[in-house]
C-alpha positions as semicolon CSV with decimal commas, in nm:
position;residue;x (nm);y (nm);z (nm)
1;M;8,641;6,110;15,776
2;N;8,304;6,293;15,600
3;S;8,032;6,355;15,854
4;P;7,687;6,284;15,704
5;S;7,540;6,530;15,959
6;L;7,676;6,817;15,796
7;P;7,561;6,978;15,457
8;S;7,765;6,867;15,144
9;L;7,903;7,172;14,925
10;L;7,937;7,171;14,569
11;G;8,106;7,472;14,394
12;V;8,022;7,536;14,038
13;F;8,270;7,822;13,905
14;A;8,351;7,903;13,558
15;H;8,757;7,923;13,553
16;P;9,037;7,716;13,728
17;D;9,123;7,959;14,031
18;D;8,755;8,102;14,055
19;E;8,711;7,842;14,324
20;S;8,994;7,929;14,548
21;L;8,953;8,312;14,506
22;L;8,586;8,334;14,557
23;A;8,502;8,058;14,790
24;G;8,834;7,897;14,918
25;G;8,789;7,955;15,287
26;V;8,434;7,821;15,303
27;L;8,543;7,506;15,074
28;A;8,844;7,472;15,335
29;Q;8,628;7,524;15,640
30;H;8,347;7,287;15,532
31;H;8,601;7,003;15,455
32;A;8,803;7,082;15,795
33;A;8,447;7,015;15,964
34;G;8,415;6,672;15,783
35;A;8,126;6,803;15,517
36;R;8,167;6,648;15,195
37;T;8,306;6,897;14,927
38;A;8,367;6,903;14,562
39;V;8,388;7,178;14,273
40;V;8,282;7,172;13,910
41;T;8,459;7,366;13,652
42;A;8,290;7,470;13,330
43;T;8,589;7,602;13,115
44;W;8,926;7,418;13,044
45;A;8,969;7,072;12,922
46;L;9,142;6,792;13,154
47;D;9,412;6,772;12,930
48;S;9,492;7,157;12,950
49;R;9,803;7,312;13,117
50;R;9,541;7,460;13,419
51;A;9,384;7,115;13,503
52;P;9,682;7,006;13,718
53;E;9,687;7,348;13,903
54;L;9,349;7,309;13,943
55;A;9,394;6,971;14,084
56;D;9,664;7,102;14,328
57;A;9,434;7,362;14,462
58;L;9,143;7,116;14,519
59;T;9,387;6,904;14,715
60;V;9,456;7,179;14,933
61;L;9,110;7,275;14,993
62;G;9,010;6,918;15,034
63;A;8,796;6,915;14,759
64;G;8,850;6,611;14,557
65;S;8,938;6,589;14,205
66;P;8,837;6,814;13,935
67;R;8,527;6,798;13,778
68;L;8,534;6,968;13,432
69;L;8,273;7,010;13,185
70;G;8,534;7,115;12,915
71;Y;8,421;7,415;12,744
72;N;8,627;7,670;12,573
73;D;8,699;8,012;12,790
74;A;8,523;8,318;12,581
75;R;8,843;8,485;12,599
76;N;9,115;8,197;12,564
77;L;9,066;7,944;12,324
78;E;9,356;7,736;12,438
79;A;9,125;7,658;12,726
80;A;8,975;7,365;12,512
81;P;9,092;7,357;12,150
82;G;8,819;7,222;11,921
83;R;8,555;7,254;12,192
84;P;8,264;7,517;12,194
85;R;8,297;7,846;12,383
86;L;8,078;7,800;12,715
87;V;7,885;8,119;12,613
88;D;7,825;7,961;12,272
89;V;7,689;7,609;12,385
90;P;7,307;7,558;12,378
91;L;7,203;7,625;12,722
92;D;7,004;7,309;12,739
93;E;7,328;7,099;12,674
94;A;7,516;7,298;12,959
95;I;7,259;7,244;13,181
96;G;7,200;6,895;13,138
97;R;7,592;6,840;13,199
98;L;7,568;7,013;13,507
99;V;7,263;6,839;13,626
100;A;7,453;6,527;13,607
101;H;7,719;6,657;13,847
102;I;7,456;6,780;14,114
103;R;7,264;6,422;14,078
104;S;7,545;6,228;14,125
105;F;7,759;6,430;14,394
106;R;7,412;6,505;14,577
107;P;7,510;6,840;14,748
108;D;7,290;6,997;15,029
109;I;7,466;7,371;14,900
110;V;7,562;7,494;14,598
111;V;7,787;7,777;14,553
112;T;7,831;7,953;14,218
113;H;7,928;8,308;14,064
114;D;7,696;8,632;14,119
115;A;7,444;8,753;13,850
116;V;7,697;9,031;13,726
117;G;7,999;8,798;13,667
118;Q;8,231;8,871;13,983
119;L;8,376;9,221;13,980
120;T;8,503;9,229;13,642
121;G;8,210;9,079;13,461
122;H;8,341;8,789;13,265
123;P;8,103;8,621;13,036
124;D;8,164;8,321;13,171
125;H;8,120;8,407;13,498
126;V;7,774;8,530;13,389
127;R;7,679;8,195;13,176
128;T;7,801;7,980;13,478
129;H;7,564;8,185;13,721
130;Q;7,281;8,127;13,451
131;I;7,356;7,739;13,400
132;T;7,381;7,680;13,776
133;L;7,056;7,866;13,865
134;L;6,863;7,659;13,631
135;A;7,041;7,338;13,693
136;A;6,987;7,334;14,042
137;E;6,594;7,367;13,942
138;A;6,633;7,103;13,695
139;A;6,811;6,858;13,900
140;G;6,505;6,794;14,132
141;L;6,263;6,720;13,847
142;A;6,269;6,346;13,778
143;R;6,125;6,440;13,390
144;L;6,401;6,670;13,311
145;Y;6,708;6,503;13,203
146;P;6,625;6,146;13,307
147;Q;6,943;6,027;13,153
148;A;7,155;6,223;13,424
149;G;7,042;6,006;13,707
150;P;6,787;6,001;13,998
151;P;6,675;6,325;14,074
152;W;6,830;6,520;14,365
153;Q;6,702;6,891;14,508
154;P;6,990;7,110;14,665
155;A;6,858;7,297;14,997
156;A;7,007;7,606;14,892
157;L;7,192;7,776;14,631
158;Y;7,447;8,078;14,713
159;A;7,606;8,343;14,509
160;A;7,944;8,437;14,576
161;T;7,945;8,834;14,535
162;H;8,123;9,161;14,618
163;P;7,955;9,427;14,819
164;E;8,024;9,777;14,715
165;S;8,146;9,854;15,083
166;G;8,359;9,539;15,090
167;V;8,570;9,540;14,781
168;G;8,791;9,790;14,938
169;Q;9,151;9,764;14,803
170;L;9,055;9,532;14,518
171;R;8,894;9,829;14,322
172;P;9,217;10,038;14,272
173;L;9,405;9,704;14,228
174;L;9,204;9,581;13,949
175;E;9,143;9,934;13,778
176;G;9,518;9,966;13,822
177;V;9,535;9,671;13,517
178;G;9,264;9,838;13,328
179;K;8,995;9,599;13,448
180;E;8,652;9,693;13,505
181;V;8,491;9,685;13,889
182;L;8,138;9,541;13,925
183;T;7,975;9,534;14,274
184;V;7,635;9,485;14,434
185;P;7,473;9,688;14,684
186;D;7,526;9,594;15,023
187;S;7,175;9,489;15,081
188;Y;7,220;9,223;14,837
189;V;7,431;9,029;15,059
190;T;7,285;8,780;15,276
191;T;7,575;8,606;15,436
192;S;7,942;8,754;15,517
193;I;8,175;8,475;15,666
194;D;8,501;8,535;15,810
195;V;8,739;8,281;15,685
196;T;9,080;8,416;15,864
197;P;9,121;8,065;16,028
198;W;9,145;7,880;15,692
199;A;9,326;8,188;15,510
200;D;9,625;7,989;15,508
201;A;9,463;7,736;15,295
202;K;9,281;7,965;15,092
203;W;9,615;8,134;14,986
204;R;9,785;7,802;14,926
205;A;9,483;7,690;14,657
206;I;9,542;8,031;14,510
207;L;9,914;8,003;14,471
208;A;9,846;7,634;14,328
209;H;9,692;7,820;13,992
210;R;10,088;7,900;13,929
211;S;10,029;8,023;13,559
212;E;9,802;8,283;13,692
213;V;10,000;8,417;13,967
214;A;10,306;8,457;13,718
215;R;10,085;8,699;13,534
216;E;10,018;9,061;13,568
217;R;9,657;9,104;13,519
218;P;9,488;8,800;13,693
219;L;9,393;8,840;14,042
220;P;9,608;8,571;14,186
221;G;9,913;8,775;14,020
222;I;9,810;9,080;14,184
223;L;9,756;8,920;14,525
224;A;10,097;8,758;14,515
225;R;10,252;9,111;14,437
226;L;10,094;9,232;14,775
227;A;10,249;9,310;15,120
228;E;10,099;9,012;15,315
229;A;9,913;9,198;15,579
230;D;9,733;9,371;15,271
231;R;9,656;9,047;15,105
232;A;9,553;8,903;15,422
233;Q;9,306;9,198;15,450
234;I;9,162;9,103;15,115
235;I;9,105;8,739;15,139
236;R;8,975;8,689;15,527
237;T;8,594;8,747;15,424
238;E;8,388;8,577;15,174
239;H;8,078;8,743;15,075
240;F;7,726;8,564;14,951
241;T;7,403;8,609;14,842
242;R;7,147;8,324;14,970
243;L;6,903;8,169;14,689
244;T;6,663;7,880;14,716
245;P;6,607;7,625;14,439
246;G;6,287;7,439;14,418
247;P;5,930;7,523;14,550
248;R;5,841;7,734;14,846
249;K;5,607;7,464;15,050
250;A;5,320;7,578;15,231
251;I;5,357;7,412;15,619
252;L;5,029;7,297;15,755
253;P;4,958;7,381;16,103
254;G;5,087;7,140;16,343
255;S;5,300;6,975;16,105
256;P;5,672;6,910;16,215
257;P;5,915;7,044;15,985
258;D;6,110;6,813;15,735
259;P;6,482;6,865;15,703
260;R;6,473;6,802;15,334
261;D;6,199;7,074;15,294
262;T;6,336;7,357;15,099
263;F;6,109;7,625;15,289
264;T;6,224;7,525;15,621
265;A;6,577;7,475;15,508
266;H;6,544;7,831;15,379
267;E;6,517;7,951;15,756
268;Q;6,834;7,785;15,888
269;P;7,170;7,846;15,857
270;L;7,371;7,578;15,592
271;L;7,708;7,754;15,534
272;I;7,915;7,709;15,864
273;G;7,945;8,038;16,034
274;E;7,622;8,167;15,869
275;R;7,418;8,355;16,112
């Protein structure tokens, strides 16, 4: 049963499997604690081969049914044949569609990609980061996208990221299959969470993306070929940078804190395990 006292969590990611790789532990952790959780995926269509895999992964994580924007992948046009690529669609259109999901789910926390595009700099990751930042702001303004429902302002936005000191074994593994490795300075990371108690659920969710596990270059396939101890070391910690959408309000002397005030909310932990 969902607990109304715990902050609800919405992940917004570019592709099926990003949610499991980048925030699977946190999603499983919040669900286990009784928080409402959900995931929006920007690319791949509902009738694509990867949609059932995404559904299985979200079931493992307790994040409901797939919520797909249905755009095409920048590098794989079988994702949504006949639909525009995410990187080509008008920004205003994509923002409006995501605003509708934010207002419908009404999350306290939104988690998405970082600005550099997650290790490999995939253009869909970068565009999803941009769309999510703008949508998290727009969702709280009634005059923007009025057709998308009543306004809702998330209290915090987190960018899943990889600090230079935390990339560890991932660097040689990714470089070994010809992939670029992009990290951020350690100072960019505000939150690192040990998800070891939920690592089994996270790994099962990754394995649910069967078509990626079967391939050589995608990260699920790389992880599946590792020794269990090495894999556990890689997936047990999730790193985030905390951002705050909406206005930073001044607090009048003597005024009691408002739990929905984005200024005071910024000072309080929202992700479970955050210090």
